[in-house]
FIKOL-84303 format. One record per atom (N, C-alpha, C): residue number from 1; z, y, x; residue in one letter; atom name. Coordinates in nm, 3 decimals. Last residue first. Layout:
   resi         Z         Y         X   resn   name
    NUM         Z         Y         X      A     CA
...
***
This chain:
   resi         Z         Y         X   resn   name
    160    -2.560    -0.002     1.267      P      N
    160    -2.669    -0.041     1.363      P     CA
    160    -2.727     0.074     1.445      P      C
    159    -2.191     0.036     1.240      C      N
    159    -2.312     0.073     1.189      C     CA
    159    -2.429     0.030     1.311      C      C
    158    -1.966    -0.249     1.245      A      N
    158    -2.056    -0.123     1.293      A     CA
    158    -2.181    -0.077     1.238      A      C
    157    -1.715    -0.334     1.012      E      N
    157    -1.855    -0.370     1.050      E     CA
    157    -1.924    -0.223     1.132      E      C
    156    -1.410    -0.492     0.878      P      N
    156    -1.493    -0.384     0.977      P     CA
    156    -1.645    -0.455     1.018      P      C
    155    -1.416    -0.630     0.531      R      N
    155    -1.409    -0.628     0.679      R     CA
    155    -1.481    -0.514     0.783      R      C
    154    -1.318    -0.756     0.247      Q      N
    154    -1.334    -0.599     0.315      Q     CA
    154    -1.319    -0.660     0.479      Q      C
    153    -1.364    -0.917    -0.065      E      N
    153    -1.314    -0.934     0.093      E     CA
    153    -1.406    -0.771     0.153      E      C
    152    -1.394    -0.874    -0.326      W      N
    152    -1.317    -1.025    -0.283      W     CA
    152    -1.304    -1.015    -0.119      W      C
    151    -1.426    -0.615    -0.552      V      N
    151    -1.419    -0.660    -0.431      V     CA
    151    -1.339    -0.780    -0.352      V      C
    150    -1.565    -0.733    -0.862      V      N
    150    -1.441    -0.703    -0.807      V     CA
    150    -1.518    -0.693    -0.644      V      C
    149    -1.655    -0.711    -1.222      P      N
    149    -1.705    -0.680    -1.041      P     CA
    149    -1.547    -0.625    -0.986      P      C
    148    -1.559    -0.952    -1.463      E      N
    148    -1.555    -0.800    -1.385      E     CA
    148    -1.585    -0.831    -1.244      E      C
    147    -1.653    -1.123    -1.766      W      N
    147    -1.601    -1.128    -1.612      W     CA
    147    -1.590    -0.950    -1.592      W      C
    146    -1.634    -1.103    -2.043      Y      N
    146    -1.593    -1.247    -1.967      Y     CA
    146    -1.586    -1.255    -1.821      Y      C
    145    -1.750    -0.923    -2.160      L      N
    145    -1.605    -0.880    -2.126      L     CA
    145    -1.570    -1.003    -2.048      L      C
    144    -1.980    -0.878    -2.323      N      N
    144    -1.999    -0.895    -2.176      N     CA
    144    -1.876    -0.875    -2.106      N      C
    143    -1.992    -0.883    -2.585      D      N
    143    -1.954    -0.768    -2.521      D     CA
    143    -1.967    -0.741    -2.392      D      C
    142    -2.034    -1.169    -2.573      R      N
    142    -2.132    -1.058    -2.672      R     CA
    142    -2.120    -0.923    -2.594      R      C
    141    -1.809    -1.229    -2.473      I      N
    141    -1.926    -1.262    -2.434      I     CA
    141    -2.071    -1.190    -2.516      I      C
    140    -1.645    -1.163    -2.692      S      N
    140    -1.623    -1.102    -2.579      S     CA
    140    -1.750    -1.128    -2.485      S      C
    139    -1.740    -1.321    -2.912      Q      N
    139    -1.725    -1.170    -2.941      Q     CA
    139    -1.699    -1.092    -2.775      Q      C
    138    -1.652    -1.594    -2.836      V      N
    138    -1.786    -1.541    -2.898      V     CA
    138    -1.793    -1.382    -2.881      V      C
    137    -1.476    -1.590    -2.559      D      N
    137    -1.501    -1.616    -2.703      D     CA
    137    -1.610    -1.529    -2.729      D      C
    136    -1.378    -1.574    -2.274      L      N
    136    -1.495    -1.671    -2.306      L     CA
    136    -1.490    -1.701    -2.477      L      C
    135    -1.127    -1.490    -2.168      R      N
    135    -1.267    -1.412    -2.247      R     CA
    135    -1.361    -1.456    -2.267      R      C
    134    -0.996    -1.641    -2.010      D      N
    134    -0.927    -1.619    -2.140      D     CA
    134    -1.026    -1.520    -2.224      D      C
    133    -1.134    -1.631    -1.785      R      N
    133    -1.152    -1.737    -1.852      R     CA
    133    -1.060    -1.714    -2.001      R      C
    132    -1.316    -1.410    -1.622      L      N
    132    -1.208    -1.392    -1.713      L     CA
    132    -1.191    -1.510    -1.804      L      C
    131    -1.472    -1.413    -1.313      L      N
    131    -1.463    -1.486    -1.412      L     CA
    131    -1.320    -1.482    -1.514      L      C
    130    -1.566    -1.183    -1.109      R      N
    130    -1.415    -1.264    -1.118      R     CA
    130    -1.460    -1.295    -1.278      R      C
    129    -1.782    -1.159    -0.895      A      N
    129    -1.754    -1.154    -1.042      A     CA
    129    -1.642    -1.243    -1.023      A      C
    128    -1.816    -0.932    -0.562      G      N
    128    -1.838    -1.052    -0.670      G     CA
    128    -1.790    -1.024    -0.804      G      C
    127    -1.889    -0.808    -0.279      I      N
    127    -1.895    -0.788    -0.425      I     CA
    127    -1.932    -0.926    -0.514      I      C
    126    -1.794    -0.704     0.022      A      N
    126    -1.838    -0.798    -0.036      A     CA
    126    -1.785    -0.785    -0.203      A      C
    125    -1.828    -0.428     0.255      Y      N
    125    -1.751    -0.491     0.123      Y     CA
    125    -1.823    -0.570     0.051      Y      C
    124    -1.748    -0.318     0.571      S      N
    124    -1.817    -0.410     0.495      S     CA
    124    -1.753    -0.454     0.384      S      C
    123    -1.691    -0.051     0.730      V      N
    123    -1.633    -0.146     0.625      V     CA
    123    -1.743    -0.198     0.561      V      C
    122    -1.748     0.228     0.838      G      N
    122    -1.700     0.091     0.947      G     CA
    122    -1.671    -0.015     0.871      G      C
    121    -1.614     0.436     0.607      P      N
    121    -1.702     0.407     0.724      P     CA
    121    -1.669     0.282     0.781      P      C
    120    -1.529     0.326     0.270      Q      N
    120    -1.470     0.408     0.411      Q     CA
    120    -1.557     0.350     0.518      Q      C
    119    -1.615     0.395    -0.059      V      N
    119    -1.626     0.336     0.042      V     CA
    119    -1.551     0.402     0.190      V      C
    118    -1.466     0.281    -0.381      E      N
    118    -1.440     0.440    -0.280      E     CA
    118    -1.442     0.344    -0.128      E      C
    117    -1.680     0.234    -0.628      I      N
    117    -1.598     0.199    -0.534      I     CA
    117    -1.610     0.305    -0.422      I      C
    116    -1.763     0.129    -0.989      T      N
    116    -1.748     0.248    -0.877      T     CA
    116    -1.605     0.218    -0.762      T      C
    115    -1.993    -0.011    -1.136      F      N
    115    -1.861    -0.057    -1.077      F     CA
    115    -1.864     0.068    -0.956      F      C
    114    -2.152    -0.132    -1.429      P      N
    114    -2.135    -0.017    -1.304      P     CA
    114    -2.009    -0.039    -1.268      P      C
    113    -2.324    -0.414    -1.507      K      N
    113    -2.234    -0.360    -1.517      K     CA
    113    -2.207    -0.247    -1.405      K      C
    112    -2.550    -0.599    -1.740      Y      N
    112    -2.540    -0.536    -1.619      Y     CA
    112    -2.399    -0.467    -1.621      Y      C
    111    -2.594    -0.735    -1.968      A      N
    111    -2.576    -0.801    -1.864      A     CA
    111    -2.537    -0.711    -1.733      A      C
    110    -2.736    -0.556    -2.136      R      N
    110    -2.613    -0.560    -2.129      R     CA
    110    -2.528    -0.629    -2.028      R      C
    109    -3.013    -0.555    -2.065      Q      N
    109    -2.926    -0.458    -2.036      Q     CA
    109    -2.781    -0.445    -2.063      Q      C
    108    -3.063    -0.795    -2.232      M      N
    108    -3.051    -0.827    -2.077      M     CA
    108    -2.977    -0.674    -1.987      M      C
    107    -3.008    -0.880    -2.504      E      N
    107    -2.995    -0.748    -2.451      E     CA
    107    -2.995    -0.770    -2.338      E      C
    106    -3.096    -1.153    -2.560      L      N
    106    -3.146    -1.065    -2.627      L     CA
    106    -3.138    -0.933    -2.574      L      C
    105    -3.064    -1.300    -2.317      G      N
    105    -3.201    -1.302    -2.341      G     CA
    105    -3.209    -1.195    -2.475      G      C
    104    -2.775    -1.256    -2.291      K      N
    104    -2.859    -1.201    -2.195      K     CA
    104    -2.984    -1.221    -2.196      K      C
    103    -2.706    -1.389    -2.495      M      N
    103    -2.623    -1.270    -2.494      M     CA
    103    -2.754    -1.218    -2.379      M      C
    102    -2.781    -1.647    -2.463      K      N
    102    -2.808    -1.594    -2.581      K     CA
    102    -2.816    -1.429    -2.566      K      C
    101    -2.628    -1.712    -2.218      D      N
    101    -2.765    -1.724    -2.216      D     CA
    101    -2.827    -1.617    -2.334      D      C
    100    -2.368    -1.720    -2.325      I      N
    100    -2.402    -1.573    -2.271      I     CA
    100    -2.573    -1.605    -2.241      I      C
     99    -2.387    -1.941    -2.522      Q      N
     99    -2.367    -1.788    -2.566      Q     CA
     99    -2.374    -1.677    -2.482      Q      C
     98    -2.433    -2.138    -2.352      A      N
     98    -2.518    -2.085    -2.464      A     CA
     98    -2.481    -1.963    -2.508      A      C
     97    -2.193    -2.112    -2.223      V      N
     97    -2.327    -2.100    -2.141      V     CA
     97    -2.423    -2.076    -2.265      V      C
     96    -2.018    -2.183    -2.413      A      N
     96    -2.000    -2.025    -2.351      A     CA
     96    -2.121    -2.008    -2.259      A      C
     95    -2.063    -2.416    -2.460      A      N
     95    -2.056    -2.341    -2.566      A     CA
     95    -2.094    -2.197    -2.531      A      C
     94    -1.983    -2.567    -2.231      G      N
     94    -2.110    -2.548    -2.283      G     CA
     94    -2.117    -2.474    -2.390      G      C
     93    -1.747    -2.397    -2.014      P      N
     93    -1.777    -2.460    -2.109      P     CA
     93    -1.901    -2.471    -2.167      P      C
     92    -1.841    -2.359    -1.669      L      N
     92    -1.822    -2.283    -1.759      L     CA
     92    -1.795    -2.398    -1.907      L      C
     91    -1.952    -2.422    -1.407      R      N
     91    -1.810    -2.388    -1.448      R     CA
     91    -1.754    -2.314    -1.531      R      C
     90    -2.193    -2.445    -1.401      H      N
     90    -2.119    -2.561    -1.404      H     CA
     90    -1.979    -2.558    -1.434      H      C
     89    -2.296    -2.194    -1.405      P      N
     89    -2.294    -2.222    -1.529      P     CA
     89    -2.163    -2.342    -1.565      P      C
     88    -2.166    -1.965    -1.192      D      N
     88    -2.221    -2.110    -1.183      D     CA
     88    -2.210    -2.169    -1.330      D      C
     87    -2.269    -1.626    -1.240      I      N
     87    -2.123    -1.725    -1.246      I     CA
     87    -2.226    -1.854    -1.242      I      C
     86    -2.374    -1.389    -1.145      R      N
     86    -2.446    -1.496    -1.091      R     CA
     86    -2.332    -1.606    -1.108      R      C
     85    -2.385    -1.057    -1.313      D      N
     85    -2.297    -1.181    -1.236      D     CA
     85    -2.383    -1.302    -1.240      D      C
     84    -2.473    -0.736    -1.176      T      N
     84    -2.510    -0.860    -1.260      T     CA
     84    -2.441    -0.977    -1.247      T      C
     83    -2.420    -0.392    -1.089      V      N
     83    -2.447    -0.549    -1.065      V     CA
     83    -2.441    -0.619    -1.176      V      C
     82    -2.445    -0.119    -0.937      T      N
     82    -2.499    -0.191    -1.095      T     CA
     82    -2.482    -0.306    -1.034      T      C
     81    -2.220     0.122    -0.797      L      N
     81    -2.306     0.000    -0.788      L     CA
     81    -2.347    -0.052    -0.938      L      C
     80    -2.169     0.425    -0.680      T      N
     80    -2.168     0.342    -0.798      T     CA
     80    -2.241     0.230    -0.791      T      C
     79    -1.928     0.534    -0.422      R      N
     79    -2.038     0.483    -0.467      R     CA
     79    -2.060     0.417    -0.594      R      C
     78    -1.735     0.811    -0.261      T      N
     78    -1.759     0.713    -0.394      T     CA
     78    -1.897     0.695    -0.404      T      C
     77    -1.800     0.751     0.088      G      N
     77    -1.746     0.822    -0.028      G     CA
     77    -1.773     0.740    -0.121      G      C
     76    -2.030     0.665     0.344      P      N
     76    -1.865     0.655     0.288      P     CA
     76    -1.902     0.780     0.180      P      C
     75    -2.340     0.568     0.280      Q      N
     75    -2.241     0.646     0.306      Q     CA
     75    -2.115     0.643     0.308      Q      C
     74    -2.478     0.203     0.342      V      N
     74    -2.451     0.358     0.229      V     CA
     74    -2.339     0.417     0.307      V      C
     73    -2.715    -0.055     0.345      V      N
     73    -2.632     0.040     0.399      V     CA
     73    -2.578     0.162     0.291      V      C
     72    -2.622    -0.342     0.200      H      N
     72    -2.694    -0.251     0.186      H     CA
     72    -2.605    -0.136     0.249      H      C
     71    -2.754    -0.691     0.229      R      N
     71    -2.643    -0.622     0.270      R     CA
     71    -2.707    -0.494     0.282      R      C
     70    -2.902    -0.907     0.189      N      N
     70    -2.892    -0.859     0.047      N     CA
     70    -2.738    -0.755     0.105      N      C
     69    -3.046    -1.055     0.367      R      N
     69    -2.917    -1.068     0.373      R     CA
     69    -2.845    -0.988     0.258      R      C
     68    -3.334    -0.969     0.290      P      N
     68    -3.285    -1.129     0.263      P     CA
     68    -3.137    -1.123     0.294      P      C
     67    -3.368    -0.697     0.068      D      N
     67    -3.308    -0.737     0.213      D     CA
     67    -3.283    -0.863     0.215      D      C
     66    -3.548    -0.469    -0.128      L      N
     66    -3.549    -0.635    -0.090      L     CA
     66    -3.502    -0.610     0.073      L      C
     65    -3.317    -0.205    -0.226      P      N
     65    -3.423    -0.243    -0.167      P     CA
     65    -3.424    -0.423    -0.137      P      C
     64    -3.183    -0.105    -0.529      T      N
     64    -3.162    -0.166    -0.395      T     CA
     64    -3.311    -0.217    -0.384      T      C
     63    -3.276     0.173    -0.693      S      N
     63    -3.299     0.020    -0.714      S     CA
     63    -3.278     0.004    -0.561      S      C
     62    -3.021     0.435    -0.776      R      N
     62    -3.122     0.416    -0.712      R     CA
     62    -3.157     0.256    -0.698      R      C
     61    -2.767     0.471    -0.894      G      N
     61    -2.879     0.491    -0.970      G     CA
     61    -3.007     0.488    -0.892      G      C
     60    -2.604     0.382    -0.652      D      N
     60    -2.565     0.538    -0.691      D     CA
     60    -2.725     0.541    -0.784      D      C
     59    -2.777     0.117    -0.669      I      N
     59    -2.693     0.169    -0.558      I     CA
     59    -2.688     0.338    -0.622      I      C
     58    -2.866    -0.192    -0.840      R      N
     58    -2.851    -0.042    -0.809      R     CA
     58    -2.751     0.006    -0.725      R      C
     57    -2.792    -0.414    -0.810      T      N
     57    -2.944    -0.417    -0.852      T     CA
     57    -2.968    -0.274    -0.841      T      C
     56    -2.635    -0.669    -0.693      I      N
     56    -2.642    -0.583    -0.679      I     CA
     56    -2.800    -0.518    -0.719      I      C
     55    -2.532    -0.982    -0.838      E      N
     55    -2.646    -0.916    -0.769      E     CA
     55    -2.650    -0.782    -0.791      E      C
     54    -2.254    -1.232    -0.735      V      N
     54    -2.341    -1.122    -0.853      V     CA
     54    -2.453    -1.048    -0.772      V      C
     53    -2.078    -1.507    -0.713      P      N
     53    -2.176    -1.435    -0.686      P     CA
     53    -2.218    -1.308    -0.779      P      C
     52    -1.720    -1.513    -0.821      F      N
     52    -1.843    -1.624    -0.801      F     CA
     52    -1.953    -1.502    -0.767      F      C
     51    -1.398    -1.645    -0.879      I      N
     51    -1.471    -1.519    -0.806      I     CA
     51    -1.634    -1.621    -0.790      I      C
     50    -1.188    -1.831    -0.924      D      N
     50    -1.278    -1.792    -1.026      D     CA
     50    -1.345    -1.649    -0.978      D      C
     49    -1.098    -1.923    -0.670      Q      N
     49    -1.007    -1.812    -0.743      Q     CA
     49    -1.116    -1.737    -0.841      Q      C
     48    -1.257    -2.092    -0.585      S      N
     48    -1.136    -2.156    -0.652      S     CA
     48    -1.054    -2.047    -0.713      S      C
     47    -1.485    -1.958    -0.483      K      N
     47    -1.504    -1.978    -0.629      K     CA
     47    -1.354    -2.032    -0.688      K      C
     46    -1.488    -1.720    -0.285      P      N
     46    -1.376    -1.791    -0.317      P     CA
     46    -1.358    -1.855    -0.460      P      C
     45    -1.796    -1.782    -0.081      I      N
     45    -1.726    -1.685    -0.202      I     CA
     45    -1.574    -1.785    -0.269      I      C
     44    -1.891    -1.767     0.201      T      N
     44    -1.793    -1.831     0.136      T     CA
     44    -1.710    -1.766     0.028      T      C
     43    -2.087    -1.603     0.306      A      N
     43    -2.100    -1.737     0.327      A     CA
     43    -2.004    -1.835     0.230      A      C
     42    -2.221    -1.344     0.102      R      N
     42    -2.156    -1.377     0.178      R     CA
     42    -2.121    -1.544     0.178      R      C
     41    -2.363    -1.112    -0.099      Q      N
     41    -2.415    -1.260    -0.033      Q     CA
     41    -2.292    -1.241     0.107      Q      C
     40    -2.372    -0.853    -0.171      D      N
     40    -2.336    -0.920    -0.304      D     CA
     40    -2.342    -1.109    -0.218      D      C
     39    -2.236    -0.558     0.004      T      N
     39    -2.307    -0.692    -0.006      T     CA
     39    -2.289    -0.763    -0.104      T      C
     38    -2.250    -0.245     0.179      V      N
     38    -2.188    -0.331     0.037      V     CA
     38    -2.302    -0.483     0.075      V      C
     37    -2.112    -0.081     0.454      F      N
     37    -2.218    -0.173     0.396      F     CA
     37    -2.144    -0.219     0.252      F      C
     36    -2.144     0.240     0.603      A      N
     36    -2.077     0.129     0.545      A     CA
     36    -2.188     0.039     0.492      A      C
     35    -2.116     0.498     0.908      C      N
     35    -2.208     0.449     0.757      C     CA
     35    -2.101     0.307     0.730      C      C
     34    -2.007     0.548     1.108      T      N
     34    -2.049     0.677     1.012      T     CA
     34    -2.114     0.648     0.885      T      C
     33    -1.797     0.467     1.343      S      N
     33    -1.907     0.437     1.250      S     CA
     33    -1.925     0.542     1.129      S      C
     32    -1.589     0.460     1.550      G      N
     32    -1.714     0.552     1.556      G     CA
     32    -1.852     0.542     1.452      G      C
     31    -1.473     0.148     1.476      P      N
     31    -1.457     0.268     1.564      P     CA
     31    -1.603     0.351     1.584      P      C
     30    -1.488    -0.015     1.156      A      N
     30    -1.532    -0.015     1.325      A     CA
     30    -1.541     0.129     1.355      A      C
     29    -1.203     0.060     0.971      G      N
     29    -1.313     0.048     0.979      G     CA
     29    -1.372     0.072     1.162      G      C
     28    -0.935    -0.099     0.830      A      N
     28    -0.967    -0.010     0.965      A     CA
     28    -1.093    -0.050     0.983      A      C
     27    -0.887    -0.121     0.498      V      N
     27    -0.923    -0.185     0.631      V     CA
     27    -0.980    -0.083     0.718      V      C
     26    -0.640     0.083     0.328      P      N
     26    -0.773     0.050     0.404      P     CA
     26    -0.788    -0.050     0.484      P      C
     25    -0.402     0.064     0.109      A      N
     25    -0.416    -0.035     0.229      A     CA
     25    -0.559    -0.032     0.264      A      C
     24    -0.458     0.258    -0.099      A      N
     24    -0.336     0.224    -0.058      A     CA
     24    -0.327     0.136     0.089      A      C
     23    -0.737     0.294    -0.130      N      N
     23    -0.690     0.372    -0.071      N     CA
     23    -0.533     0.330    -0.017      N      C
     22    -0.767     0.043    -0.226      T      N
     22    -0.902     0.030    -0.134      T     CA
     22    -0.789     0.166    -0.047      T      C
     21    -0.657     0.086    -0.506      A      N
     21    -0.571    -0.018    -0.402      A     CA
     21    -0.654    -0.016    -0.262      A      C
     20    -0.806     0.252    -0.566      A      N
     20    -0.682     0.274    -0.577      A     CA
     20    -0.627     0.211    -0.487      A      C
     19    -1.071     0.119    -0.619      S      N
     19    -1.058     0.283    -0.535      S     CA
     19    -0.869     0.300    -0.498      S      C
     18    -0.983    -0.068    -0.788      A      N
     18    -1.041    -0.095    -0.653      A     CA
     18    -1.020     0.002    -0.593      A      C
     17    -0.944    -0.073    -1.081      Q      N
     17    -0.845    -0.025    -0.989      Q     CA
     17    -0.855    -0.041    -0.850      Q      C
     16    -1.165    -0.130    -1.151      A      N
     16    -1.115     0.003    -1.229      A     CA
     16    -0.996     0.033    -1.160      A      C
     15    -1.209    -0.357    -1.035      M      N
     15    -1.283    -0.243    -1.010      M     CA
     15    -1.216    -0.137    -1.068      M      C
     14    -0.936    -0.578    -0.982      P      N
     14    -1.031    -0.535    -1.074      P     CA
     14    -1.101    -0.380    -1.003      P      C
     13    -0.866    -0.724    -0.704      V      N
     13    -0.867    -0.626    -0.755      V     CA
     13    -0.980    -0.566    -0.859      V      C
     12    -0.867    -0.901    -0.486      L      N
     12    -0.888    -0.949    -0.604      L     CA
     12    -0.863    -0.841    -0.731      L      C
     11    -0.828    -0.794    -0.245      L      N
     11    -0.930    -0.814    -0.233      L     CA
     11    -0.998    -0.859    -0.389      L      C
     10    -0.525    -0.761    -0.214      L      N
     10    -0.624    -0.629    -0.234      L     CA
     10    -0.777    -0.690    -0.279      L      C
      9    -0.425    -1.031    -0.206      T      N
      9    -0.375    -0.925    -0.329      T     CA
      9    -0.510    -0.801    -0.317      T      C
      8    -0.542    -1.089     0.021      S      N
      8    -0.576    -1.152    -0.098      S     CA
      8    -0.525    -1.113    -0.213      S      C
      7    -0.427    -0.938     0.197      L      N
      7    -0.562    -0.898     0.188      L     CA
      7    -0.594    -0.961     0.048      L      C
      6    -0.139    -0.964     0.167      L      N
      6    -0.169    -0.867     0.158      L     CA
      6    -0.317    -0.850     0.101      L      C
      5    -0.121    -1.223     0.259      L      N
      5    -0.131    -1.227     0.136      L     CA
      5    -0.169    -1.070     0.091      L      C
      4    -0.230    -1.198     0.541      S      N
      4    -0.351    -1.306     0.423      S     CA
      4    -0.321    -1.254     0.287      S      C
      3    -0.016    -1.059     0.646      R      N
      3    -0.168    -1.019     0.619      R     CA
      3    -0.259    -1.072     0.530      R      C
      2     0.273    -1.057     0.446      S      N
      2     0.187    -1.128     0.553      S     CA
      2     0.024    -1.067     0.546      S      C
      1     0.492    -0.848     0.390      M      N
      1     0.397    -0.888     0.338      M     CA
      1     0.326    -0.942     0.448      M      C
***
């Protein structure tokens, strides 16, 4: 399997399966690194694959500090992120946009999802929201099941 095909297969794994995928074919971390990074900002998110930005609001139960790069240093191991989607409303049918706005307005806590990832040292993980187009019905939107958090990119990055 080519590296790009393997990478695209790994990066679009739902978070429930991400730790298994990360363990199956981990990205080699930067040599000598003792930390890792998670980010909700990268220059080119693969929107053509229905992957959109998220906002990481908590890491292991702690609010994320303000960082203009939205790149958070974490220790290797199992980390739980809390994220909310930033799906471009122009990519959604009008009725879905209205229902999502209603859900977020009434029960904002429902708009957040926990996301567990196995972090390897010396690796930067880009987190995104995969839009599930087959779940844009009223009940799925009400239950916040129209998207799922994913790791869409992994790359070596040395600790500061």
